[in-house]
C-alpha positions in Angstrom: 128.9 193.3 -17.2 127.2 194.6 -20.1 126.3 198.3 -20.2 125.2 200.8 -22.8 125.5 203.8 -21.6 123.4 206.7 -23.9 124.7 210.6 -24.1 122.6 213.3 -23.6 119.7 212.3 -26.0 118.3 215.7 -25.3 115.7 217.6 -27.1 117.8 220.6 -27.9 120.6 218.5 -29.6 118.7 217.4 -32.1 117.0 219.5 -35.5 115.1 222.2 -34.1 116.9 222.5 -30.8 118.7 225.4 -29.6 122.2 223.2 -30.5 121.2 220.8 -32.9 123.3 217.9 -33.5 123.1 217.1 -37.5 121.6 214.1 -37.5 120.8 213.6 -34.4 117.3 212.5 -34.6 118.4 209.5 -36.6 120.0 207.2 -34.0 116.9 207.4 -31.8 115.5 204.0 -32.9 119.1 202.4 -33.2 119.4 203.3 -29.5 116.1 201.9 -28.5 116.7 198.4 -30.5 120.2 198.4 -28.9 118.5 198.7 -25.3 117.4 195.4 -26.0 121.0 193.6 -26.5 122.2 195.0 -22.8 122.0 194.0 -18.6 122.4 197.7 -17.3 121.5 200.7 -19.1 122.2 204.2 -17.8 121.7 208.1 -19.5 123.4 211.3 -18.8 122.0 214.4 -18.7 123.2 218.0 -19.5 121.9 220.1 -16.7 122.5 223.2 -16.8 121.4 226.1 -14.8 120.8 229.2 -17.3 123.5 231.3 -15.5 125.8 228.6 -16.8 129.2 230.3 -17.7 129.8 228.3 -21.2 126.4 230.2 -23.0 127.7 232.8 -25.2 124.8 234.9 -23.9 126.2 235.3 -20.6 129.5 237.0 -21.9 128.9 240.5 -23.1 130.1 241.2 -26.7 130.5 237.2 -27.0 129.7 235.7 -29.9 128.1 231.4 -30.1 130.9 228.8 -30.8 134.3 231.4 -30.3 136.5 230.0 -27.6 137.5 231.7 -24.6 139.7 231.3 -21.4 138.0 230.0 -18.2 139.3 228.9 -15.1 142.5 228.2 -17.2 141.0 226.0 -19.5 139.5 226.9 -23.2 135.7 226.9 -22.9 133.4 227.3 -26.4 130.8 229.5 -26.0 127.8 227.2 -27.0 124.0 229.3 -27.3 122.1 228.3 -24.2 121.1 224.7 -24.3 119.6 222.1 -21.6 118.2 224.5 -18.9 117.1 222.7 -16.1 113.7 221.8 -16.0 113.2 223.5 -19.6 111.7 221.7 -22.8 115.3 221.8 -24.4 116.6 220.1 -21.4 114.3 216.7 -21.5 115.0 213.5 -23.5 113.6 212.9 -26.7 109.7 212.1 -26.3 111.0 209.0 -29.0 113.6 207.9 -26.6 112.6 204.4 -25.4 113.2 205.1 -21.1 111.8 202.3 -19.5 114.9 200.0 -19.5 117.1 203.1 -18.0 118.2 202.4 -14.6 119.7 205.5 -13.1 120.2 208.7 -14.9 123.5 211.1 -14.6 123.2 215.1 -14.8 126.1 217.1 -15.0 127.1 220.6 -16.1 125.3 221.8 -12.8 128.1 224.1 -12.0 127.7 227.3 -13.3 131.2 228.2 -13.4 132.3 225.0 -15.0 131.5 223.3 -18.4 131.1 219.2 -17.9 130.8 217.3 -21.6 131.8 213.7 -19.5 129.7 211.6 -17.8 132.1 210.9 -15.2 133.6 214.5 -14.3 133.2 218.1 -14.8 135.9 219.4 -17.5 138.2 220.7 -14.9 138.1 217.4 -13.2 137.1 219.0 -9.2 133.5 216.7 -9.5 133.1 213.3 -10.3 129.4 212.5 -10.9 129.5 209.3 -9.4 128.8 207.7 -12.5 132.4 205.4 -12.0 131.9 204.7 -8.4 127.9 203.4 -9.3 129.6 200.6 -12.6 132.1 199.7 -10.1 129.5 198.8 -7.7 127.3 197.1 -10.4 130.3 195.0 -11.6 130.2 196.9 -14.7 132.7 196.5 -17.0 132.3 196.5 -20.9 130.7 200.0 -21.5 129.6 200.6 -24.6 128.3 204.5 -25.8 126.0 205.9 -28.0 123.8 209.7 -28.1 125.2 212.8 -28.8 127.4 214.6 -29.5 130.2 212.3 -30.7 132.6 215.1 -30.8 131.9 216.4 -27.3 130.2 214.8 -24.7 130.3 211.3 -26.2 134.2 211.6 -26.6 135.4 212.3 -23.2 133.0 210.2 -21.5 134.4 207.3 -23.6 138.1 208.5 -22.2 137.1 209.1 -19.2 135.9 205.5 -19.1 139.1 204.7 -20.2 141.5 206.3 -17.7 139.2 204.9 -14.7 139.8 201.1 -16.1 136.8 200.2 -17.9 136.6 198.8 -20.8 134.6 201.5 -23.8 133.3 200.6 -27.1 132.1 203.8 -29.2 128.8 202.6 -31.2 129.4 204.3 -33.8 126.1 204.2 -36.1 124.3 205.1 -32.7 125.9 209.0 -32.6 126.2 211.9 -34.5 128.9 214.7 -34.4 128.4 218.4 -34.8 131.5 218.6 -36.8 132.2 215.1 -38.7 136.3 216.0 -39.4 137.2 216.8 -35.8 135.3 213.2 -34.7 137.3 211.7 -37.9 140.6 212.9 -35.8 139.2 212.0 -31.4 138.1 208.1 -33.4 142.0 208.0 -34.3 142.7 208.8 -30.8 139.9 206.8 -29.0 142.0 203.5 -30.5 145.2 205.0 -29.6 143.8 205.1 -25.5 142.7 201.6 -25.2 138.8 202.3 -26.6 137.0 200.2 -29.3 135.0 201.0 -32.6 132.5 199.3 -33.8 129.1 199.1 -35.8 126.1 197.7 -34.1 126.0 195.2 -36.3 128.8 194.1 -34.7 127.1 193.6 -31.4 
């Protein structure tokens, strides 16, 4: 089954949000149009407690975008974003959501960040997304959303590791750091993923 996975199109990742991805709002109309081409549509949603350890505000003397070691992993310290039940955590009002069959929330453990829609960063807990997709017999996954160099990338890598066919719709995503994302695109290809434009669908 051809499945579209929409990653984190939430207000805090859009212009005016606390962790805005440059040009993040430019992809919403395209994502809405793309939904017509898919049998199954899934979304992920960052859903952090306000005490989350990835927030720089929760580390005395630390700055936003600084990296620290946390639970034996490198952790980027982010601005406070996508706090549960906040306006910033809501999907953009411009995003068509009526066709979204299921929403998988991530980042709820205050001690662990969770970029991927499948697992937290330490692989301690699954979101249940892989099992859901396998139950639906969804094998061909197409990814769009925000941000390309974090949550979209790690979701694609986990999808490939779970045995799915994973494709990035390149013009339906935006990166925090576009130069970094150019390197990550090579990794997606190396891991067996596919990258295409929406016009190729």
